[in-house]
C-alpha positions in Angstrom: 16.0 -15.8 81.9 14.8 -13.0 79.9 12.6 -12.8 76.8 16.3 -13.1 74.7 17.0 -16.1 76.6 20.0 -14.9 78.2 21.0 -14.9 81.6 19.9 -11.8 83.6 22.2 -9.4 85.7 21.0 -7.5 88.6 19.6 -3.9 88.3 21.1 -0.9 89.4 19.9 0.5 92.7 20.3 4.6 92.7 19.5 7.3 95.5 19.2 10.5 95.1 22.6 11.0 96.2 24.2 7.8 95.4 22.6 5.7 98.0 20.1 3.0 97.7 16.6 4.5 98.6 14.6 2.4 96.6 15.0 4.2 93.5 16.2 2.5 90.6 17.6 3.8 87.2 18.2 2.0 84.0 20.0 3.5 80.9 21.1 1.9 77.9 24.1 -0.1 78.7 27.7 0.7 77.5 27.8 -2.2 75.0 24.6 -1.3 73.4 26.0 2.1 72.7 29.4 0.8 71.3 27.4 -1.3 68.8 25.3 1.5 67.7 28.6 3.7 67.5 30.4 0.9 65.5 27.6 0.8 62.9 27.9 4.6 62.5 31.6 4.3 62.1 31.2 1.5 59.6 28.6 3.6 57.7 30.8 6.6 57.6 33.8 4.4 56.4 31.6 2.9 53.5 30.5 6.5 52.5 33.8 8.1 52.6 35.6 5.2 50.5 32.7 5.4 47.9 32.7 9.2 47.9 36.9 9.0 47.2 36.2 6.5 44.6 33.2 8.5 42.8 35.6 11.7 43.2 38.8 10.2 41.8 37.1 8.3 39.0 35.2 11.5 38.2 32.0 9.2 37.9 28.7 9.8 39.7 26.9 6.7 39.0 27.1 3.7 41.3 29.9 4.9 43.6 28.2 8.2 44.4 24.8 6.5 44.9 26.4 4.1 47.5 28.1 7.1 49.1 24.9 8.8 49.3 23.0 5.9 51.0 26.0 5.0 53.0 25.7 8.6 54.3 22.0 8.5 55.2 22.6 5.1 57.2 25.4 7.0 59.1 22.9 9.9 59.9 20.8 7.4 61.1 23.0 5.3 63.3 24.8 8.6 64.7 21.3 10.0 65.5 20.2 6.8 67.6 23.4 6.6 69.4 23.2 10.5 70.2 19.3 9.8 71.2 19.9 6.7 73.1 22.6 8.1 74.7 20.6 10.4 76.9 17.4 8.2 77.4 17.0 6.7 80.8 14.1 5.6 83.2 14.1 6.3 87.0 11.1 4.8 89.2 10.3 4.5 92.8 7.7 3.4 95.1 5.6 6.2 94.3 6.5 7.4 90.8 8.1 6.9 87.2 9.9 9.5 85.2 12.6 9.4 82.5 13.4 10.6 78.9 12.5 8.8 75.7 13.5 9.2 72.4 10.4 11.8 71.8 11.3 13.6 75.3 10.7 13.7 79.1 7.8 12.2 81.2 6.8 12.0 84.8 3.9 10.1 86.2 2.9 8.8 89.8 1.8 5.4 89.7 -1.6 5.9 90.2 -1.6 7.3 87.0 -0.5 4.4 85.1 -3.1 1.8 84.1 -0.5 -0.8 82.7 2.9 -1.6 82.3 3.7 -4.3 79.6 6.3 -5.7 77.3 5.9 -5.4 73.7 7.7 -7.6 71.3 8.5 -6.6 67.5 9.7 -8.7 65.2 11.2 -7.5 61.8 13.3 -9.5 59.5 13.7 -12.3 62.0 15.1 -10.1 64.8 12.8 -9.4 67.7 13.0 -6.0 69.5 11.6 -5.7 73.2 10.4 -2.5 74.8 8.5 -1.5 77.6 5.1 0.3 77.4 3.5 2.5 79.6 -0.4 3.0 79.2 -2.0 6.0 81.2 -5.3 6.2 82.8 -5.9 9.2 80.0 -5.2 6.6 77.4 -1.5 7.9 76.3 1.0 5.3 75.7 4.6 5.9 76.5 7.5 3.7 74.9 10.4 3.9 77.5 13.8 4.7 76.1 15.5 2.3 78.5 15.5 -0.6 78.9 15.3 -1.9 75.3 16.6 -5.2 74.0 17.2 -6.6 70.3 19.6 -7.3 67.6 22.9 -5.3 68.1 20.8 -3.3 71.0 20.5 -6.9 73.1 20.5 -6.4 76.6 20.8 -9.7 78.8 19.2 -8.1 81.7 16.1 -6.7 79.9 13.6 -9.4 81.9 14.8 -8.5 84.9 14.5 -4.8 84.5 10.7 -5.2 83.2 9.9 -7.4 85.7 11.3 -5.0 88.3 9.4 -2.0 86.8 6.1 -3.7 86.6 6.6 -5.0 90.3 6.9 -1.2 91.6 3.8 -0.3 89.6 2.0 -3.6 90.9 3.1 -2.8 94.7 2.3 0.9 94.4 -1.5 0.5 92.7 -2.5 -3.1 93.5 -3.7 -3.2 89.7 -3.0 -6.0 87.3 -3.2 -6.2 83.6 -1.9 -8.0 80.8 2.0 -8.4 80.6 2.2 -8.3 77.0 1.4 -5.2 75.1 -0.5 -6.2 71.9 -2.5 -3.1 70.8 -2.0 -2.0 67.6 1.0 0.2 66.7 -0.8 2.2 64.0 -1.5 4.8 66.3 -2.2 8.5 64.7 1.5 9.5 65.7 2.9 6.1 64.6 1.1 6.5 61.1 2.3 10.3 60.5 5.8 9.5 61.7 5.8 6.2 59.3 4.4 8.6 56.3 7.1 11.0 57.0 10.0 8.6 57.1 8.6 7.3 53.7 8.5 10.5 52.3 11.8 11.0 53.5 13.3 7.8 52.3 11.8 8.7 48.6 13.4 12.0 48.4 16.5 11.0 49.7 16.6 8.6 47.1 15.6 11.0 44.4 18.4 13.0 45.6 21.3 10.2 45.2 19.7 9.7 41.7 19.6 13.0 40.5 23.2 13.8 42.1 24.4 11.3 39.5 23.1 13.5 37.0 23.9 16.9 38.4 27.5 16.1 39.4 28.8 15.6 35.7 26.7 18.6 34.6 27.9 21.1 37.2 31.3 20.0 36.8 31.1 21.2 33.0 29.3 24.3 33.9 32.6 24.9 36.2 34.9 24.4 33.3 36.3 21.0 34.4 36.4 17.9 32.0 38.3 16.4 29.5 38.0 18.7 26.1 37.3 17.0 22.9 34.8 17.3 19.8 31.5 16.0 19.3 30.0 15.2 15.7 26.4 15.5 15.7 24.7 12.2 13.8 21.1 11.7 14.7 18.7 14.2 16.4 17.0 13.2 19.7 13.6 14.5 18.7 11.9 16.2 15.8 12.0 19.7 17.7 15.3 22.0 16.3 15.9 22.4 20.1 16.7 18.7 20.8 19.9 17.3 21.8 22.0 15.3 19.7 23.5 11.6 19.5 26.5 11.4 18.0 30.2 10.5 18.1 32.7 12.3 21.0 36.4 12.1 20.1 39.0 13.0 23.0 42.5 12.0 23.8 42.4 9.6 20.7 39.4 7.8 21.8 35.8 8.1 20.5 32.6 6.7 21.8 29.0 7.3 21.0 27.0 9.8 23.4 24.2 12.7 23.9 25.4 16.1 23.6 23.6 17.9 26.6 21.8 20.7 25.8 22.5 24.4 26.0 25.6 24.7 23.6 26.0 25.9 20.1 22.7 25.6 18.0 23.2 22.4 15.8 21.3 22.7 12.6 22.0 19.4 11.1 23.9 16.3 11.2 27.6 16.0 10.9 28.4 19.5 12.5 31.1 19.4 15.3 31.1 21.3 18.0 33.8 21.2 21.3 32.6 19.4 24.3 33.8 18.3 27.4 33.6 14.8 29.1 33.2 15.0 32.9 32.5 11.4 33.8 28.7 10.8 32.6 28.2 7.5 30.8 26.1 8.5 28.2 26.5 12.2 27.9 29.0 14.9 27.2 28.8 18.7 27.7 29.0 21.7 25.4 32.0 24.2 26.7 30.8 26.0 29.5 28.4 23.3 30.7 25.1 24.4 28.9 21.9 24.2 30.9 22.0 20.4 31.8 22.8 21.3 35.4 20.0 23.6 36.1 17.1 21.2 36.2 19.1 18.6 38.5 19.9 21.8 40.8 16.3 22.2 41.1 15.5 18.8 41.9 18.4 18.8 44.5 16.9 21.8 46.3 13.4 20.4 46.1 14.5 17.0 47.5 16.5 18.8 50.3 13.6 20.8 50.9 11.1 18.0 51.4 13.4 16.2 53.7 14.1 19.4 55.9 10.4 20.4 56.0 9.3 16.9 57.0 12.0 16.3 59.6 10.7 19.9 60.9 7.4 18.3 61.4 8.7 15.1 62.8 10.2 17.1 65.5 7.6 19.6 66.0 4.6 17.2 66.1 5.8 14.9 68.9 6.8 17.7 70.7 3.5 19.0 70.7 2.2 15.7 71.9 4.5 15.4 74.7 3.5 19.0 76.1 0.1 17.8 75.7 1.0 14.8 77.8 3.1 16.7 80.5 0.1 19.0 81.0 -2.2 16.0 81.6 0.5 14.4 83.6 1.1 17.6 85.7 -3.0 18.2 86.1 -2.8 14.6 87.9 0.0 15.5 90.2 -1.8 18.5 91.3 
């Protein structure tokens, strides 16, 4: 039985030319990849349906926010699918090499100080991975095998045991089987901070989008035309917006007239306006200036996401290159 309490299946033995020369290869199983792909398809479907509802209703509220969140989930699931699709672990009597989510690695067994299994529990789901600790102090989380939740692998226990046995047979070393060292290393802290900033920026993006959509639609000349009658100034300054009654297609409702239209000097002045689906606002004909601030906010939030994403790629890549230099120096 493995760490998940499921029956183990024998690992696959692969030689350089397809034979059995003692070299073993582990990859993410087809079932694990299928589960990730299903999650990506579901997220895409939810986002597409919510987007269509928002577009057809000309409403940029809850439906648009759901579409944005589902779209972000779709990107995460699709990235995980593509990343795990190319992860692998190959090991034999003398060395171990492979590809993780952070890149490639290659070590002789004598460069490995310990091989341990790590268990991480979140919201009742425990995920198991394998951690290599090198004699230089580097820690590498293997991309395969992995097990937990939708990524459950019944053979994880047998695969972990085989990797650890190969290391012990080559080095004669022993070490704790459970990796309990803090995961809050400098790299993990930076990555977590980057992801947090991206999530906040993405949430702001989705929130701002609900304001930008109707404002930009009015700027583009869309919307239901009507007449706005000013009643209450929203602030004491002359340039402030007005609250009043909007009439169109025989219906009336109380809303705020967005800025950027004709100057309204006093109450009960009527001006032409358009309704583009915003819940509490209508826009002067031509759109006014209400779309400018949200557009700047969208550009800023998008720039933050892209810049942090570039850093998340560049920093681990630099660290991986440093580890490869140390590993190759030990192989020389």
